[in-house]
C-alpha positions in Angstrom: 70.7 32.0 5.6 71.4 28.2 5.4 69.8 27.5 3.0 71.2 30.2 0.6 75.3 28.9 1.9 74.1 25.6 0.3 73.3 26.9 -3.0 76.2 28.9 -3.2 78.7 26.4 -2.1 77.1 23.9 -4.9 77.1 26.2 -6.9 80.5 27.0 -6.8 81.8 23.3 -7.0 80.1 23.4 -10.4 81.0 26.8 -11.8 81.6 25.4 -15.2 79.1 21.9 -15.3 76.0 24.5 -16.2 78.1 26.9 -18.5 77.7 24.3 -21.8 81.2 25.2 -22.7 84.8 23.4 -22.3 86.1 24.4 -19.5 89.8 26.0 -20.0 93.0 24.4 -18.6 93.6 26.2 -15.0 94.9 29.4 -16.1 95.5 30.7 -12.5 98.2 28.4 -11.0 97.5 27.9 -6.9 99.5 29.6 -4.5 99.7 27.5 -0.7 99.4 30.3 2.4 98.3 33.1 -0.3 94.8 34.0 0.8 93.9 37.3 2.4 97.9 38.5 1.3 98.5 42.0 0.8 99.5 43.0 -2.6 102.2 45.3 -3.3 101.0 48.9 -5.4 103.3 47.9 -7.9 101.3 44.2 -7.9 98.1 45.8 -8.0 98.7 48.0 -11.1 100.5 45.0 -12.9 96.9 43.3 -12.8 94.8 46.4 -13.5 97.1 47.2 -16.9 96.6 43.4 -17.7 93.0 43.4 -17.6 93.1 46.8 -19.5 94.8 44.6 -22.5 92.1 41.7 -22.3 91.3 40.2 -25.1 89.1 38.2 -23.6 87.6 36.6 -20.1 87.3 33.1 -18.8 86.2 31.9 -15.9 87.2 28.8 -13.6 87.5 27.5 -10.7 88.9 28.9 -7.2 92.6 27.3 -6.9 94.5 27.4 -3.7 95.1 31.0 -2.1 91.8 32.7 -3.5 88.9 33.1 -1.6 85.6 31.2 -1.8 82.3 32.3 -3.7 80.4 32.9 -0.8 83.5 34.7 0.8 83.7 37.0 -2.5 79.6 37.7 -2.4 80.7 38.9 1.9 83.6 41.1 0.5 81.1 43.1 -2.0 78.1 42.7 0.8 81.0 44.7 3.1 82.0 47.1 0.6 79.0 48.5 -0.3 78.4 48.9 3.1 81.5 50.6 4.1 80.5 53.0 0.9 77.6 53.7 2.1 76.1 52.5 -1.2 74.2 49.7 -0.5 70.9 51.5 -0.5 67.6 50.7 1.3 68.1 47.2 1.0 65.1 44.4 1.0 64.3 41.0 2.4 64.2 39.3 -1.0 68.4 39.4 -2.3 69.6 37.8 -5.8 73.0 37.2 -5.8 75.5 35.8 -8.3 79.4 35.3 -8.7 81.3 33.7 -11.1 85.5 34.1 -11.2 87.2 35.3 -13.8 90.5 36.2 -15.3 91.9 37.9 -18.5 93.2 36.6 -21.6 95.5 38.9 -23.8 95.0 36.3 -26.9 93.5 33.2 -27.4 95.3 30.1 -27.6 97.9 31.1 -25.1 99.1 28.4 -22.2 99.8 31.7 -19.9 100.0 30.7 -16.0 98.9 33.4 -14.0 99.1 33.9 -10.3 96.1 33.9 -8.0 95.8 37.6 -7.5 95.3 38.1 -11.2 91.3 36.3 -11.1 88.6 38.9 -10.1 85.6 37.5 -8.6 82.7 39.1 -10.8 79.9 39.3 -8.1 76.4 40.9 -8.8 73.8 41.7 -5.8 70.2 43.0 -6.4 68.1 43.9 -3.1 65.6 46.6 -2.6 66.3 50.0 -4.8 70.1 49.2 -5.8 72.1 46.7 -8.1 75.7 46.1 -7.9 78.4 44.3 -10.2 81.6 44.9 -8.3 84.9 43.1 -9.3 86.9 41.3 -6.0 90.4 40.4 -6.3 90.4 36.8 -5.7 93.1 37.1 -3.3 92.4 40.2 -0.9 89.0 40.7 -1.5 88.8 44.1 -2.2 86.5 45.7 -4.8 88.7 46.7 -7.8 85.8 48.1 -10.3 82.3 48.2 -9.5 78.9 49.7 -10.9 76.3 50.2 -8.3 72.4 51.6 -10.1 69.7 53.3 -7.6 66.1 52.7 -8.4 63.4 54.8 -6.6 64.9 55.9 -3.5 68.6 57.9 -4.9 71.1 59.2 -2.7 70.6 63.2 -1.4 73.4 64.2 -3.5 76.6 63.8 -5.4 78.8 61.2 -3.5 81.6 63.7 -3.1 84.3 62.1 -1.2 83.6 58.7 -2.2 86.6 58.3 -4.9 89.0 58.5 -2.1 87.3 56.1 0.2 86.9 53.4 -2.9 91.0 54.2 -3.0 91.5 53.1 0.5 89.5 50.2 0.4 91.4 49.0 -3.0 94.5 48.9 0.0 96.1 51.9 -2.2 97.1 55.4 -1.2 95.8 58.2 -3.0 98.0 61.4 -3.9 96.5 65.2 -4.0 93.3 66.4 -4.8 90.4 65.4 -6.3 89.7 67.1 -10.2 85.9 66.7 -11.5 84.6 68.1 -14.3 81.1 67.9 -16.1 81.3 65.0 -19.4 77.6 65.4 -20.9 75.5 64.6 -18.1 78.0 62.4 -16.0 80.0 64.4 -12.9 83.8 62.7 -13.4 86.1 62.8 -10.7 89.7 61.4 -11.2 92.5 60.6 -8.6 95.9 59.9 -8.7 97.0 56.8 -7.0 100.4 57.7 -5.3 103.7 56.0 -6.4 102.2 54.6 -9.6 101.0 55.1 -12.8 97.6 54.6 -11.9 94.6 56.7 -11.2 91.3 56.2 -9.7 87.6 57.3 -11.2 84.4 57.9 -10.3 81.5 58.3 -12.7 78.1 59.6 -11.5 74.6 60.1 -13.3 71.4 61.3 -12.1 67.9 61.7 -12.9 68.9 60.8 -16.6 65.8 62.4 -18.7 64.1 62.7 -15.2 64.0 59.1 -14.9 64.9 58.2 -11.0 67.6 56.5 -11.3 71.2 57.3 -10.3 74.8 55.5 -11.2 78.3 55.9 -10.0 80.9 54.0 -11.4 84.3 53.5 -9.4 87.6 51.8 -11.2 90.9 51.5 -11.0 92.7 52.8 -14.1 96.1 52.8 -15.9 98.3 56.2 -17.6 
C-alpha cells in the first residue's frame, strides 16, 4: 500500500498536467479549517441543485478545506463497505479519482465554496466496478453507480436507499416508494426539511446476463 500511496500523491500533485488541456483559473475558493465540516440540509440542496443545472464540468486541484485524492478513495471504499455493496474484492484493485466542479455557463468566473466540488472516484475490484461522487469537504457519497459481475447480490437491495440517505448526512421523511420502470426497479425517498429526494435504480440479470447495476442519487424537485 505504501507504493500505491506514493502513486496517488504524485497523481494528485499533477492532476491537470497530463490532460493536455489548459487549466481553468481555480473555480473554488479555499477556506481555512473547513475540511470535514458538517453541511446543513440547505447547503446540500444548493450544491445538488447547482450540479443538476450544470452546462459543463471542470477539474481542478484541491484547495484548503478539501480532502485529498487519497482521502476521497478511502471514503469511497468505506462507503461501499458500509452499504454492503463492495462485492467480492479481488487482490488486484484499480482506482482513479479526479476533483470536479460544475459550470453553469462557460466563460463565467464564479467563485464557489469548497463544498461545491465532488471527487469522481472510480474503483474496480474483483466482481465490482463503482463510480462514486464524494463531496470534497464532507467525504460523503452523494451519487453512485455500482455494477456487479459474475457474483450477484442474492436479492434486490431493499433498505439500501435509506442507508444511502443517512450516510449522506441527511434525514429521510416517510416510507420508500417503489415501482417498475421497464426492467428497472425504482425506489424513491423524500428528504426531510427540503425539496430534495433520493432515488435508487436497480437492474439485475438484464437479457439473461450475470450482471446487476445499482444507481443512487440525490435530486431536487
